[in-house]
C-alpha positions in Angstrom: 2.2 -18.4 -0.5 4.2 -21.4 -1.7 7.5 -21.0 -3.5 6.4 -23.2 -6.4 3.3 -25.0 -5.6 -0.1 -23.6 -6.6 -2.9 -24.5 -4.2 -5.7 -22.1 -5.8 -8.0 -25.2 -6.2 -8.2 -25.4 -2.6 -9.3 -22.0 -2.4 -13.0 -21.4 -1.4 -13.7 -25.4 -2.1 -16.9 -26.0 -0.2 -16.3 -29.7 -1.0 -12.9 -30.0 0.9 -12.4 -27.9 3.8 -11.6 -27.7 7.5 -11.1 -24.0 8.3 -14.3 -21.6 7.8 -13.0 -17.9 7.5 -15.6 -15.1 8.2 -14.7 -11.5 7.1 -16.2 -8.2 6.1 -18.5 -6.0 7.4 -20.3 -7.2 10.6 -23.7 -6.8 9.2 -22.7 -8.4 5.8 -20.3 -11.5 6.8 -18.6 -13.2 3.7 -17.1 -16.8 4.4 -14.3 -18.7 2.8 -13.7 -22.4 2.7 -10.1 -23.2 3.1 -7.6 -25.7 4.2 -5.6 -25.6 7.6 -2.9 -27.3 6.2 -2.5 -24.7 3.5 -2.8 -21.7 6.0 -1.7 -22.6 9.3 2.0 -22.6 8.3 1.9 -19.6 6.8 0.2 -17.5 9.4 1.1 -17.0 13.1 -2.7 -16.3 14.0 -3.7 -19.1 11.9 -1.0 -21.4 13.4 -1.9 -20.6 17.0 -5.7 -21.3 16.3 -4.8 -24.6 14.3 -2.8 -25.8 17.2 -5.5 -25.1 19.7 -8.5 -26.4 17.7 -11.0 -27.5 20.7 -13.7 -30.0 20.3 -15.9 -27.3 22.1 -15.8 -23.5 22.1 -13.4 -21.8 24.4 -14.2 -18.2 23.8 -11.3 -17.4 21.7 -11.8 -13.7 20.2 -10.7 -15.2 16.6 -11.8 -18.9 16.6 -14.2 -21.4 17.8 -13.8 -25.0 17.0 -16.8 -27.1 16.1 -16.0 -30.7 15.1 -13.2 -30.8 12.9 -13.7 -27.7 11.3 -12.1 -24.6 12.6 -14.1 -21.3 12.5 -11.9 -18.1 12.3 -13.4 -14.5 12.2 -11.5 -11.6 10.9 -12.0 -8.2 12.4 -14.4 -6.0 10.6 -11.8 -3.1 10.3 -10.3 -5.1 7.2 -11.8 -4.6 3.8 -13.4 -7.6 2.5 -12.0 -7.5 -1.1 -8.7 -7.1 0.5 -8.9 -9.9 2.7 -10.1 -12.1 -0.3 -7.1 -11.2 -2.4 -4.8 -11.9 0.2 -5.9 -15.1 1.3 -6.0 -16.0 -2.4 -2.5 -14.8 -2.9 -1.4 -17.2 0.0 -2.6 -20.4 -2.3 -0.4 -19.1 -5.3 3.2 -19.8 -6.2 5.4 -17.0 -4.9 6.1 -15.3 -8.2 2.2 -15.0 -9.0 1.5 -13.5 -5.7 4.4 -11.1 -6.2 2.8 -10.3 -9.6 -0.3 -9.4 -7.8 1.2 -7.2 -5.3 3.3 -5.6 -8.1 0.3 -4.2 -9.6 -0.7 -2.2 -6.4 -0.2 1.7 -5.4 1.1 2.5 -2.1 -2.4 3.0 -0.5 -3.4 -0.7 -1.3 0.1 -2.0 -0.2 -0.1 -0.3 3.0 -3.4 -1.8 3.8 -2.1 -5.1 2.6 0.9 -4.8 4.9 -1.0 -3.8 7.9 -3.3 -7.1 7.4 -0.2 -9.3 6.7 0.8 -8.0 10.3 -2.5 -9.0 11.8 -2.2 -12.3 10.4 1.4 -12.7 11.1 2.5 -13.8 7.7 6.0 -15.0 7.8 7.1 -14.8 4.3 4.5 -12.5 2.7 5.0 -9.5 4.8 8.7 -8.7 4.0 7.4 -9.0 0.3 5.0 -6.5 0.9 7.2 -4.0 2.9 9.7 -3.8 0.2 7.2 -3.1 -2.5 5.5 -0.3 -0.4 9.0 1.1 0.2 9.5 1.2 -3.4 6.1 2.5 -4.2 6.5 5.4 -1.5 10.0 6.3 -3.2 8.2 6.8 -6.6 5.7 9.3 -5.4 6.3 12.5 -7.3 3.2 14.7 -6.8 3.7 16.9 -3.5 0.2 16.4 -2.8 0.3 12.9 -2.9 3.2 12.7 -0.6 1.3 14.7 1.9 -1.7 12.4 1.8 0.8 9.3 2.2 2.3 10.9 5.3 -1.2 11.8 6.8 -2.1 8.2 6.1 0.9 6.6 7.8 1.2 9.1 10.6 -1.9 7.6 12.6 -0.6 3.9 11.6 2.6 4.7 13.3 0.8 5.8 16.7 -1.4 2.9 16.6 1.5 0.4 16.4 4.0 2.4 18.5 5.2 -0.6 20.3 4.6 -3.4 17.8 8.2 -4.5 17.1 9.5 -4.9 13.5 6.3 -3.9 12.2 6.7 -0.5 14.1 10.2 -0.2 12.8 9.1 -0.9 9.4 6.4 1.9 9.6 9.3 4.2 10.8 11.1 3.5 7.5 8.1 3.9 5.4 7.7 7.4 7.0 11.5 8.2 6.5 11.1 7.3 2.9 8.2 9.6 2.5 9.6 12.5 4.5 12.8 11.9 2.0 10.4 12.2 -0.8 8.8 15.5 0.5 12.1 17.0 0.5 12.7 15.9 -3.1 9.5 17.1 -4.5 10.3 20.6 -2.9 13.7 20.6 -4.2 12.3 19.9 -7.5 9.6 22.5 -7.2 12.1 25.1 -6.4 14.2 24.1 -9.4 11.2 24.1 -11.7 10.1 27.5 -10.4 13.6 28.9 -10.8 14.1 27.4 -14.1 10.6 29.1 -15.2 11.7 32.5 -13.9 15.1 32.3 -15.9 13.1 31.6 -19.2 10.7 34.3 -18.4 13.4 37.0 -17.8 15.0 35.8 -21.0 12.0 36.3 -22.8 11.5 39.8 -21.4 15.0 40.5 -22.2 14.3 39.6 -26.1 11.1 41.7 -25.9 13.1 44.7 -25.0 15.6 44.1 -27.6 14.3 45.1 -31.1 16.8 43.1 -32.9 15.7 39.8 -31.1 12.0 40.4 -30.4 11.1 38.7 -33.8 13.0 35.6 -32.7 10.3 34.9 -30.0 8.2 32.0 -30.7 4.4 32.0 -30.3 4.7 29.6 -27.4 7.1 32.0 -25.5 4.8 35.0 -26.0 2.0 32.8 -24.5 4.2 31.9 -21.6 5.1 35.3 -21.0 1.6 36.6 -21.0 0.3 34.1 -18.8 3.2 35.1 -16.3 2.1 38.7 -16.5 -1.5 37.8 -15.8 -0.5 36.1 -12.7 1.9 38.9 -11.7 4.1 36.8 -9.4 7.0 35.7 -12.1 9.5 38.2 -10.7 9.0 37.2 -7.1 
């Protein structure tokens, strides 16, 4: 991810590459043809492997050197489509990468955030973190908040001693817990407002002079509440 330069013409260029990336499911690996000069300065993982490119394999878990080309394997845990998208984003100007990330929901951003930590992306990871915090702060559906908490919780356990990334996950969880309280407060306010409205309608029904002022919609709301039999609780 360059501040201004566009390197997309180097992305998966089979005619000019010195880094071959393997990713996706173990039984269905995909390949990307890339340039060390573009990726190694952006990623701690690539930087380490580029600096230690051997002329013969050294048994590294991530890379093996074969001639001038560095072979790097991404763990199958990471979704192939997401890997492809992130690597492509690292070839684009920063504003374009941010536009791509800006179209993501919290779940996709969380997966990208974890992958960015795996690669050790110096500039990319903070951008994803800030967008993720924004997205979880926008969740209004209580069920979605609960789902997000259920997803982030196990990640916290997995990365409990993972430095800044662990602290960032704690921040994401704190934002989600805050959203949970906000949604609960909103639900309570909506429930109380509904009850006040139903009591008002009941009062009008009991008043012969006001009964005719009740609209069809108010009748329907009151009838539905009577069917549920819980509006006075």
